[in-house]
Short mmCIF file of the C-alpha atoms (twelve columns), coordinates in Angstrom:
data_MODEL
# 
_entry.id   MODEL 
# 
loop_
_atom_site.group_PDB 
_atom_site.id 
_atom_site.type_symbol 
_atom_site.label_atom_id 
_atom_site.label_alt_id 
_atom_site.label_comp_id 
_atom_site.label_asym_id 
_atom_site.label_seq_id 
_atom_site.Cartn_x 
_atom_site.Cartn_y 
_atom_site.Cartn_z 
_atom_site.pdbx_PDB_model_num 
ATOM 1   C CA . MET A 1   -13.086 -37.819 -40.113 1 
ATOM 2   C CA . TYR A 2   -10.354 -36.935 -37.594 1 
ATOM 3   C CA . ALA A 3   -7.720  -36.424 -40.304 1 
ATOM 4   C CA . ASP A 4   -10.206 -34.341 -42.264 1 
ATOM 5   C CA . PHE A 5   -10.990 -32.112 -39.270 1 
ATOM 6   C CA . ASN A 6   -7.281  -31.731 -38.514 1 
ATOM 7   C CA . TYR A 7   -6.714  -30.670 -42.134 1 
ATOM 8   C CA . PHE A 8   -9.325  -27.936 -41.650 1 
ATOM 9   C CA . LEU A 9   -7.691  -26.795 -38.409 1 
ATOM 10  C CA . LYS A 10  -4.153  -26.719 -39.845 1 
ATOM 11  C CA . ASN A 11  -4.983  -24.895 -43.064 1 
ATOM 12  C CA . ASN A 12  -6.303  -21.467 -44.029 1 
ATOM 13  C CA . TYR A 13  -9.971  -22.409 -44.096 1 
ATOM 14  C CA . GLN A 14  -12.176 -20.515 -41.671 1 
ATOM 15  C CA . PHE A 15  -15.435 -22.415 -41.943 1 
ATOM 16  C CA . THR A 16  -16.487 -26.024 -42.164 1 
ATOM 17  C CA . THR A 17  -19.709 -27.961 -41.813 1 
ATOM 18  C CA . ILE A 18  -20.523 -31.324 -40.319 1 
ATOM 19  C CA . SER A 19  -23.521 -32.122 -42.493 1 
ATOM 20  C CA . ALA A 20  -25.716 -35.192 -42.112 1 
ATOM 21  C CA . HIS A 21  -29.291 -36.354 -41.747 1 
ATOM 22  C CA . PRO A 22  -31.048 -36.313 -38.350 1 
ATOM 23  C CA . GLY A 23  -29.746 -39.025 -36.053 1 
ATOM 24  C CA . GLN A 24  -26.554 -39.673 -38.005 1 
ATOM 25  C CA . GLY A 25  -24.376 -38.507 -35.119 1 
ATOM 26  C CA . LYS A 26  -23.375 -34.921 -35.931 1 
ATOM 27  C CA . SER A 27  -23.470 -33.747 -32.307 1 
ATOM 28  C CA . ILE A 28  -21.715 -36.831 -30.980 1 
ATOM 29  C CA . LEU A 29  -19.054 -36.516 -33.674 1 
ATOM 30  C CA . LEU A 30  -18.508 -32.854 -32.783 1 
ATOM 31  C CA . ALA A 31  -18.167 -33.769 -29.095 1 
ATOM 32  C CA . HIS A 32  -15.563 -36.422 -29.938 1 
ATOM 33  C CA . LEU A 33  -13.647 -34.022 -32.187 1 
ATOM 34  C CA . VAL A 34  -13.600 -31.349 -29.465 1 
ATOM 35  C CA . GLU A 35  -12.401 -33.852 -26.877 1 
ATOM 36  C CA . TYR A 36  -9.724  -35.313 -29.158 1 
ATOM 37  C CA . PHE A 37  -8.277  -32.082 -30.589 1 
ATOM 38  C CA . PHE A 38  -8.712  -29.640 -27.702 1 
ATOM 39  C CA . TYR A 39  -9.193  -31.349 -24.320 1 
ATOM 40  C CA . SER A 40  -7.694  -34.836 -24.239 1 
ATOM 41  C CA . GLU A 41  -4.353  -35.490 -22.583 1 
ATOM 42  C CA . ASN A 42  -2.591  -35.573 -25.959 1 
ATOM 43  C CA . ALA A 43  -4.707  -32.899 -27.636 1 
ATOM 44  C CA . LEU A 44  -2.972  -31.153 -30.520 1 
ATOM 45  C CA . TYR A 45  -4.567  -27.744 -29.933 1 
ATOM 46  C CA . LYS A 46  -4.849  -27.269 -26.160 1 
ATOM 47  C CA . LYS A 47  -4.205  -23.514 -26.400 1 
ATOM 48  C CA . ASP A 48  -7.256  -22.907 -28.580 1 
ATOM 49  C CA . ILE A 49  -10.438 -21.527 -27.027 1 
ATOM 50  C CA . VAL A 50  -13.500 -23.559 -27.950 1 
ATOM 51  C CA . LEU A 51  -17.030 -22.208 -27.639 1 
ATOM 52  C CA . LEU A 52  -19.879 -24.615 -28.346 1 
ATOM 53  C CA . ILE A 53  -23.246 -22.992 -28.971 1 
ATOM 54  C CA . ASN A 54  -26.226 -25.286 -29.367 1 
ATOM 55  C CA . SER A 55  -29.980 -24.901 -29.509 1 
ATOM 56  C CA . GLY A 56  -30.214 -24.988 -25.699 1 
ATOM 57  C CA . THR A 57  -27.841 -22.035 -25.443 1 
ATOM 58  C CA . ILE A 58  -29.795 -20.087 -28.049 1 
ATOM 59  C CA . ASN A 59  -33.124 -20.891 -26.354 1 
ATOM 60  C CA . ASP A 60  -31.738 -19.636 -23.018 1 
ATOM 61  C CA . ILE A 61  -30.537 -16.438 -24.666 1 
ATOM 62  C CA . ILE A 62  -33.928 -15.804 -26.294 1 
ATOM 63  C CA . GLN A 63  -35.873 -16.662 -23.116 1 
ATOM 64  C CA . ASN A 64  -33.725 -14.200 -21.153 1 
ATOM 65  C CA . GLY A 65  -34.649 -11.478 -23.634 1 
ATOM 66  C CA . LEU A 66  -31.132 -11.088 -25.031 1 
ATOM 67  C CA . SER A 67  -29.921 -10.950 -28.602 1 
ATOM 68  C CA . LEU A 68  -26.915 -13.078 -29.536 1 
ATOM 69  C CA . LYS A 69  -24.927 -9.850  -29.744 1 
ATOM 70  C CA . ASP A 70  -25.984 -8.852  -26.202 1 
ATOM 71  C CA . TRP A 71  -25.121 -12.322 -24.897 1 
ATOM 72  C CA . PHE A 72  -21.726 -12.332 -26.623 1 
ATOM 73  C CA . PHE A 73  -20.919 -8.930  -25.129 1 
ATOM 74  C CA . LYS A 74  -22.011 -10.070 -21.669 1 
ATOM 75  C CA . GLU A 75  -19.847 -13.206 -21.869 1 
ATOM 76  C CA . PHE A 76  -16.775 -11.905 -23.726 1 
ATOM 77  C CA . LYS A 77  -16.868 -8.089  -23.552 1 
ATOM 78  C CA . PHE A 78  -16.878 -7.867  -27.345 1 
ATOM 79  C CA . ALA A 79  -19.915 -6.821  -29.394 1 
ATOM 80  C CA . GLY A 80  -19.536 -9.895  -31.606 1 
ATOM 81  C CA . VAL A 81  -17.137 -12.227 -33.351 1 
ATOM 82  C CA . SER A 82  -16.149 -9.502  -35.831 1 
ATOM 83  C CA . GLU A 83  -15.172 -7.120  -33.028 1 
ATOM 84  C CA . LEU A 84  -13.210 -9.926  -31.349 1 
ATOM 85  C CA . ASN A 85  -11.435 -10.570 -34.642 1 
ATOM 86  C CA . THR A 86  -10.651 -6.874  -35.146 1 
ATOM 87  C CA . TYR A 87  -9.227  -6.594  -31.618 1 
ATOM 88  C CA . PHE A 88  -6.821  -9.488  -32.119 1 
ATOM 89  C CA . LYS A 89  -5.802  -8.267  -35.579 1 
ATOM 90  C CA . LYS A 90  -4.754  -5.007  -33.918 1 
ATOM 91  C CA . ASN A 91  -3.183  -6.820  -30.931 1 
ATOM 92  C CA . PRO A 92  -1.607  -10.010 -32.306 1 
ATOM 93  C CA . LYS A 93  0.698   -10.369 -29.283 1 
ATOM 94  C CA . GLN A 94  -2.402  -11.012 -27.165 1 
ATOM 95  C CA . ILE A 95  -3.232  -14.196 -29.105 1 
ATOM 96  C CA . ARG A 96  -2.543  -17.366 -27.110 1 
ATOM 97  C CA . GLY A 97  -4.500  -19.723 -29.343 1 
ATOM 98  C CA . ARG A 98  -7.296  -19.635 -31.883 1 
ATOM 99  C CA . PHE A 99  -10.981 -19.042 -31.205 1 
ATOM 100 C CA . ILE A 100 -12.971 -22.064 -32.391 1 
ATOM 101 C CA . LEU A 101 -16.708 -21.408 -32.521 1 
ATOM 102 C CA . ILE A 102 -18.826 -24.537 -32.905 1 
ATOM 103 C CA . ILE A 103 -22.505 -23.993 -33.645 1 
ATOM 104 C CA . ASP A 104 -24.592 -27.162 -33.446 1 
ATOM 105 C CA . GLY A 105 -28.233 -28.103 -33.351 1 
ATOM 106 C CA . ILE A 106 -29.598 -24.834 -34.706 1 
ATOM 107 C CA . ASP A 107 -31.602 -26.389 -37.520 1 
ATOM 108 C CA . GLN A 108 -35.006 -25.406 -36.103 1 
ATOM 109 C CA . PHE A 109 -33.865 -21.767 -36.012 1 
ATOM 110 C CA . LEU A 110 -32.604 -21.821 -39.597 1 
ATOM 111 C CA . SER A 111 -36.002 -22.949 -40.858 1 
ATOM 112 C CA . ASN A 112 -37.309 -19.520 -39.780 1 
ATOM 113 C CA . SER A 113 -36.518 -16.987 -42.533 1 
ATOM 114 C CA . LYS A 114 -35.779 -14.192 -40.025 1 
ATOM 115 C CA . TYR A 115 -33.224 -16.324 -38.140 1 
ATOM 116 C CA . PHE A 116 -31.794 -17.671 -41.393 1 
ATOM 117 C CA . LYS A 117 -31.121 -14.103 -42.576 1 
ATOM 118 C CA . THR A 118 -29.608 -13.189 -39.197 1 
ATOM 119 C CA . PHE A 119 -27.340 -16.227 -39.462 1 
ATOM 120 C CA . THR A 120 -26.230 -15.512 -43.035 1 
ATOM 121 C CA . ASP A 121 -25.592 -11.865 -42.070 1 
ATOM 122 C CA . PHE A 122 -23.435 -13.189 -39.225 1 
ATOM 123 C CA . LEU A 123 -21.408 -15.279 -41.700 1 
ATOM 124 C CA . PHE A 124 -21.008 -12.332 -44.086 1 
ATOM 125 C CA . GLY A 125 -19.812 -10.193 -41.169 1 
ATOM 126 C CA . ILE A 126 -16.867 -12.454 -40.376 1 
ATOM 127 C CA . GLU A 127 -13.615 -11.053 -41.692 1 
ATOM 128 C CA . GLU A 128 -10.730 -13.096 -42.992 1 
ATOM 129 C CA . SER A 129 -8.663  -14.298 -40.067 1 
ATOM 130 C CA . ASN A 130 -6.337  -17.108 -39.091 1 
ATOM 131 C CA . PHE A 131 -7.455  -16.591 -35.475 1 
ATOM 132 C CA . ILE A 132 -11.131 -17.601 -35.844 1 
ATOM 133 C CA . LYS A 133 -12.508 -20.904 -37.104 1 
ATOM 134 C CA . ILE A 134 -16.213 -21.665 -37.269 1 
ATOM 135 C CA . VAL A 135 -17.680 -25.176 -37.365 1 
ATOM 136 C CA . LEU A 136 -21.362 -25.761 -38.103 1 
ATOM 137 C CA . GLY A 137 -23.287 -28.934 -37.330 1 
ATOM 138 C CA . LEU A 138 -26.207 -28.861 -39.783 1 
ATOM 139 C CA . ARG A 139 -28.828 -31.145 -41.191 1 
ATOM 140 C CA . VAL A 140 -28.540 -31.717 -44.926 1 
ATOM 141 C CA . ASN A 141 -31.582 -29.580 -45.803 1 
ATOM 142 C CA . ASN A 142 -30.151 -26.534 -44.008 1 
ATOM 143 C CA . TRP A 143 -26.735 -27.104 -45.553 1 
ATOM 144 C CA . ILE A 144 -28.414 -27.120 -48.981 1 
ATOM 145 C CA . ASN A 145 -30.339 -23.921 -48.130 1 
ATOM 146 C CA . LEU A 146 -27.143 -22.226 -46.930 1 
ATOM 147 C CA . GLN A 147 -25.066 -23.012 -50.017 1 
ATOM 148 C CA . PRO A 148 -26.467 -20.249 -52.296 1 
ATOM 149 C CA . ALA A 149 -25.542 -17.649 -49.658 1 
ATOM 150 C CA . ILE A 150 -22.037 -19.110 -49.385 1 
ATOM 151 C CA . SER A 151 -21.512 -19.323 -53.139 1 
ATOM 152 C CA . GLY A 152 -22.674 -15.695 -53.439 1 
ATOM 153 C CA . SER A 153 -19.601 -14.599 -51.494 1 
ATOM 154 C CA . ALA A 154 -16.094 -15.034 -52.886 1 
ATOM 155 C CA . PHE A 155 -14.679 -14.918 -49.345 1 
ATOM 156 C CA . LEU A 156 -17.037 -17.551 -47.929 1 
ATOM 157 C CA . THR A 157 -16.574 -19.802 -50.955 1 
ATOM 158 C CA . SER A 158 -12.785 -19.770 -50.672 1 
ATOM 159 C CA . ALA A 159 -12.744 -19.966 -46.848 1 
ATOM 160 C CA . TRP A 160 -15.221 -22.874 -46.584 1 
ATOM 161 C CA . TYR A 161 -13.848 -26.397 -46.242 1 
ATOM 162 C CA . LYS A 162 -16.321 -29.060 -47.372 1 
ATOM 163 C CA . GLY A 163 -14.063 -31.921 -46.372 1 
ATOM 164 C CA . LEU A 164 -12.281 -34.698 -48.165 1 
ATOM 165 C CA . PHE A 165 -15.213 -37.024 -47.581 1 
ATOM 166 C CA . PHE A 166 -18.056 -35.003 -49.005 1 
ATOM 167 C CA . ASP A 167 -20.797 -36.893 -50.784 1 
ATOM 168 C CA . GLU A 168 -22.102 -34.420 -53.392 1 
ATOM 169 C CA . ASP A 169 -25.185 -36.563 -54.065 1 
ATOM 170 C CA . LYS A 170 -26.246 -36.743 -50.413 1 
ATOM 171 C CA . ASN A 171 -24.734 -33.396 -49.290 1 
ATOM 172 C CA . THR A 172 -23.173 -35.053 -46.270 1 
ATOM 173 C CA . ASN A 173 -19.647 -35.422 -44.991 1 
ATOM 174 C CA . VAL A 174 -20.419 -37.812 -42.150 1 
ATOM 175 C CA . PRO A 175 -19.837 -41.369 -43.343 1 
ATOM 176 C CA . LEU A 176 -22.383 -43.940 -42.266 1 
ATOM 177 C CA . LEU A 177 -21.179 -46.608 -39.861 1 
ATOM 178 C CA . ASN A 178 -20.893 -50.126 -41.260 1 
ATOM 179 C CA . ASN A 179 -22.287 -53.151 -39.360 1 
ATOM 180 C CA . GLU A 180 -18.955 -53.880 -37.691 1 
ATOM 181 C CA . GLU A 181 -18.652 -50.288 -36.432 1 
ATOM 182 C CA . ILE A 182 -22.247 -50.327 -35.148 1 
ATOM 183 C CA . LEU A 183 -21.687 -53.594 -33.243 1 
ATOM 184 C CA . PHE A 184 -18.385 -52.312 -31.830 1 
ATOM 185 C CA . THR A 185 -20.044 -49.087 -30.643 1 
ATOM 186 C CA . LEU A 186 -22.981 -50.930 -29.071 1 
ATOM 187 C CA . SER A 187 -20.651 -53.376 -27.326 1 
ATOM 188 C CA . ARG A 188 -18.674 -50.434 -25.858 1 
ATOM 189 C CA . ILE A 189 -21.884 -48.784 -24.647 1 
ATOM 190 C CA . GLU A 190 -23.124 -52.031 -23.092 1 
ATOM 191 C CA . GLY A 191 -19.691 -52.957 -21.710 1 
ATOM 192 C CA . LYS A 192 -19.826 -56.355 -23.400 1 
ATOM 193 C CA . THR A 193 -17.502 -58.002 -25.883 1 
ATOM 194 C CA . ILE A 194 -18.768 -59.046 -29.295 1 
# 
């Protein structure tokens, strides 16, 4: 999965999805990928800016009576990702790294048709850019529901990276752990050797 994620980061794709069933480790995988590629001592992309938005962040925004646009402006002084993109297209010398937006754990919001439309409108509003990359952690059912919107846009279709390991039958790109990997992981958590 690391080589696959690195391929996405190095190439001209703007969007990718970590798609799996509940409990298969999407959020943990995203955390490991962020640590490995952006924050570890030997990280390949230390100059990139990473913003992780999860359901807790979105709940806080809603409870504080803000829209995502209001929150983004408050935090970044841009009215949204598209305005951020436009600014850096006009001022390329200001770019120090890419902007990596990771959106995880928003499945309960996407089951609401109003939020689903808001989210798809957000995706349609993103312009082509080599400065912005967007990573979505989604359950399989939401990934399936999102695909018609993606395939209805030539830009989204060509800019979306499904991954080298994408199981078309299961609509997932997170491989299941085998018994050896499960035992290894449990032994690391417990601090015991196998």
